Kinemage of the C-alpha trace (Angstrom):
@kinemage 1
@onewidth
@group {chain A} dominant
@subgroup {mainchain}
@vectorlist {calphas} color= white
{ca unk a 1} P -53.765 80.725 -161.287
{ca unk a 2} L -55.582 78.971 -159.472
{ca unk a 3} L -53.415 75.146 -157.307
{ca unk a 4} L -56.756 73.010 -158.671
{ca unk a 5} L -59.049 73.787 -160.779
{ca unk a 6} L -62.309 75.750 -159.436
{ca unk a 7} L -66.021 73.387 -159.926
{ca unk a 8} L -69.017 75.709 -160.100
{ca unk a 9} L -70.584 74.363 -156.880
{ca unk a 10} L -67.163 76.025 -155.412
{ca unk a 11} L -67.960 78.961 -156.440
{ca unk a 12} L -70.923 80.976 -154.356
{ca unk a 13} L -72.330 84.037 -156.000
{ca unk a 14} L -72.984 86.204 -153.332
{ca unk a 15} L -75.292 89.963 -154.208
{ca unk a 16} L -75.282 91.242 -150.662
{ca unk a 17} L -72.752 93.833 -150.224
{ca unk a 18} L -70.418 93.835 -146.766
{ca unk a 19} L -67.988 96.153 -145.102
{ca unk a 20} L -65.799 93.681 -146.032
{ca unk a 21} L -66.139 93.871 -149.539
{ca unk a 22} L -64.890 97.330 -149.423
{ca unk a 23} L -61.440 95.946 -149.122
{ca unk a 24} L -61.782 93.706 -151.508
{ca unk a 25} L -63.152 95.106 -154.485
{ca unk a 26} L -59.644 97.211 -153.882
{ca unk a 27} L -57.751 93.984 -153.684
{ca unk a 28} L -59.000 92.626 -156.606
{ca unk a 29} L -58.880 95.238 -158.646
{ca unk a 30} L -55.734 96.252 -156.938
{ca unk a 31} L -54.093 92.448 -158.055
{ca unk a 32} L -54.816 93.257 -161.642
{ca unk a 33} L -52.295 95.588 -162.177
{ca unk a 34} L -54.668 97.778 -164.829
{ca unk a 35} L -55.593 100.079 -163.229
{ca unk a 36} L -54.955 103.646 -161.295
{ca unk a 37} L -54.801 104.114 -157.647
{ca unk a 38} L -57.710 107.123 -158.749
{ca unk a 39} L -59.332 104.247 -160.566
{ca unk a 40} L -58.492 101.118 -157.749
{ca unk a 41} L -61.032 104.126 -155.673
{ca unk a 42} L -63.943 104.856 -157.544
{ca unk a 43} L -64.012 101.169 -157.368
{ca unk a 44} L -64.289 100.966 -154.087
{ca unk a 45} L -66.361 104.061 -154.289
{ca unk a 46} L -69.146 102.059 -155.475
{ca unk a 47} L -69.409 99.768 -152.957
{ca unk a 48} L -69.275 102.994 -150.555
{ca unk a 49} L -71.869 103.613 -151.784
{ca unk a 50} L -73.528 101.085 -151.780
{ca unk a 51} L -73.636 99.865 -148.597
{ca unk a 52} L -74.763 104.000 -147.850
{ca unk a 53} L -77.551 103.821 -149.701
{ca unk a 54} L -78.556 100.287 -150.479
{ca unk a 55} L -80.352 99.726 -154.182
{ca unk a 56} L -81.481 103.441 -154.218
{ca unk a 57} L -77.162 104.300 -154.576
{ca unk a 58} L -78.209 102.437 -158.807
{ca unk a 59} L -75.549 100.103 -157.874
{ca unk a 60} L -75.856 96.366 -157.799
{ca unk a 61} L -73.504 93.859 -157.179
{ca unk a 62} L -72.279 90.428 -157.673
{ca unk a 63} L -69.147 88.436 -155.369
{ca unk a 64} L -67.641 85.383 -156.601
{ca unk a 65} L -66.372 84.093 -153.398
{ca unk a 66} L -64.712 80.775 -152.795
{ca unk a 67} L -64.698 79.603 -149.207
{ca unk a 68} L -65.475 83.078 -147.693
{ca unk a 69} L -62.826 84.713 -149.965
{ca unk a 70} L -64.098 86.907 -152.703
{ca unk a 71} L -62.056 85.901 -155.860
{ca unk a 72} L -64.373 88.179 -158.758
{ca unk a 73} L -66.741 91.245 -158.821
{ca unk a 74} L -69.619 92.299 -161.143
{ca unk a 75} L -70.673 95.953 -160.382
{ca unk a 76} L -74.056 97.240 -162.732
{ca unk a 77} L -76.759 99.026 -163.142
{ca unk a 78} L -79.512 100.730 -165.847
{ca unk a 79} L -78.572 103.916 -167.475
{ca unk a 80} L -81.022 106.568 -165.830
{ca unk a 81} L -83.013 107.910 -168.534
{ca unk a 82} L -83.643 105.494 -170.409
{ca unk a 83} L -85.822 102.159 -170.719
{ca unk a 84} L -84.483 98.368 -170.113
{ca unk a 85} L -80.120 99.769 -170.510
{ca unk a 86} L -78.117 98.646 -167.726
{ca unk a 87} L -73.661 99.616 -168.245
{ca unk a 88} L -71.556 97.104 -166.511
{ca unk a 89} L -69.202 99.118 -164.572
{ca unk a 90} L -66.203 97.052 -163.007
{ca unk a 91} L -66.041 93.794 -163.700
{ca unk a 92} L -62.635 92.027 -162.300
{ca unk a 93} L -61.278 88.537 -161.167
{ca unk a 94} L -58.727 88.076 -159.449
{ca unk a 95} L -55.311 87.070 -161.597
{ca unk a 96} L -54.823 83.536 -159.844
{ca unk a 97} L -58.595 83.295 -160.619
{ca unk a 98} L -58.471 84.036 -164.942
{ca unk a 99} L -58.953 81.883 -166.880
{ca unk a 100} L -61.046 79.574 -164.433
{ca unk a 101} L -64.732 80.611 -165.542
{ca unk a 102} L -65.601 82.929 -163.215
{ca unk a 103} L -65.654 85.951 -165.530
{ca unk a 104} L -68.129 84.214 -167.409
{ca unk a 105} L -69.890 83.335 -164.998
{ca unk a 106} L -70.553 86.481 -163.256
{ca unk a 107} L -71.312 88.445 -166.489
{ca unk a 108} L -73.817 85.373 -167.774
{ca unk a 109} L -75.304 85.910 -163.796
{ca unk a 110} L -75.173 90.053 -164.259
{ca unk a 111} L -77.074 89.438 -167.574
{ca unk a 112} L -79.662 86.849 -166.401
{ca unk a 113} L -80.173 89.955 -163.267
{ca unk a 114} L -80.193 92.587 -165.786
{ca unk a 115} L -83.244 91.241 -167.635
{ca unk a 116} L -84.734 89.647 -164.562
{ca unk a 117} L -84.920 93.550 -164.226
{ca unk a 118} L -86.453 94.326 -167.337
{ca unk a 119} L -83.493 95.165 -169.263
{ca unk a 120} L -82.304 94.685 -172.799
{ca unk a 121} L -79.267 96.084 -173.301
{ca unk a 122} L -76.348 96.399 -171.953
{ca unk a 123} L -73.205 98.413 -171.975
{ca unk a 124} L -69.418 98.660 -171.641
{ca unk a 125} L -66.974 100.606 -171.900
{ca unk a 126} L -63.080 99.826 -171.841
{ca unk a 127} L -59.524 100.506 -173.157
{ca unk a 128} L -58.505 100.456 -176.567
{ca unk a 129} L -54.579 100.175 -175.016
{ca unk a 130} L -52.662 96.740 -175.943
{ca unk a 131} L -52.768 95.723 -172.011
{ca unk a 132} L -56.923 95.243 -172.566
{ca unk a 133} L -56.684 93.248 -175.924
{ca unk a 134} L -57.884 90.272 -173.674
{ca unk a 135} L -60.121 91.706 -171.963
{ca unk a 136} L -62.156 93.327 -175.888
{ca unk a 137} L -61.753 89.589 -176.170
{ca unk a 138} L -63.648 88.314 -173.670
{ca unk a 139} L -66.405 90.800 -174.384
{ca unk a 140} L -66.592 89.701 -177.717
{ca unk a 141} L -66.221 86.012 -176.811
{ca unk a 142} L -69.522 86.178 -174.655
{ca unk a 143} L -71.420 88.011 -177.228
{ca unk a 144} L -70.673 92.155 -177.243
{ca unk a 145} L -70.185 93.937 -180.528
{ca unk a 146} L -68.040 97.158 -180.768
{ca unk a 147} L -70.858 100.232 -181.063
{ca unk a 148} L -68.286 102.938 -180.906
{ca unk a 149} L -65.154 103.695 -180.933
{ca unk a 150} L -63.988 107.365 -178.705
{ca unk a 151} L -60.682 108.729 -179.644
{ca unk a 152} L -58.508 110.164 -177.044
{ca unk a 153} L -61.062 109.418 -174.399
{ca unk a 154} L -59.236 108.311 -171.562
{ca unk a 155} L -55.524 110.402 -172.366
{ca unk a 156} L -54.407 110.993 -175.900
{ca unk a 157} L -53.412 107.912 -177.441
{ca unk a 158} L -56.444 106.156 -174.944
{ca unk a 159} L -59.368 105.188 -176.831
{ca unk a 160} L -62.546 104.770 -174.858
{ca unk a 161} L -64.097 101.014 -176.701
{ca unk a 162} L -68.257 101.186 -175.531
{ca unk a 163} L -69.380 97.351 -177.003
{ca unk a 164} L -73.168 96.341 -176.172
{ca unk a 165} L -75.446 93.306 -175.878
{ca unk a 166} L -79.466 92.956 -177.016
{ca unk a 167} L -80.127 90.493 -175.149
């Protein structure tokens, strides 16, 4: 946890991706200790794709910055071939800032931006492993409901859980 509780005015939500976010996203994702090296590289590669192609990449980002340092981020985008469905690809907060409201704020801002782009639903997927119990609880508390379970998706014994929230 942070030494001092954060106030809403200390956290700046930024949507412009910068080159420094390549390392920042990697550091945030690695710091959680939830993800493999391959998954960390996927998160970083989405930032690179956004930097290379801009909005045409299909990936939008939000960063929660305090005094110029990103404490968390979200990556989302429209699901191709749908009328108004979006995926929340990534949302991660540094362990030292978890419980401070940054995750809730990033999720709420993502939903606001999805609505402004004509989005009607946000889909989120995660693992059913015990490690992700808190993650699944976070999504349920935010109003997401479980709509699918794909057994052995990530690996034998590791199911993918899909959540949705109608906006």
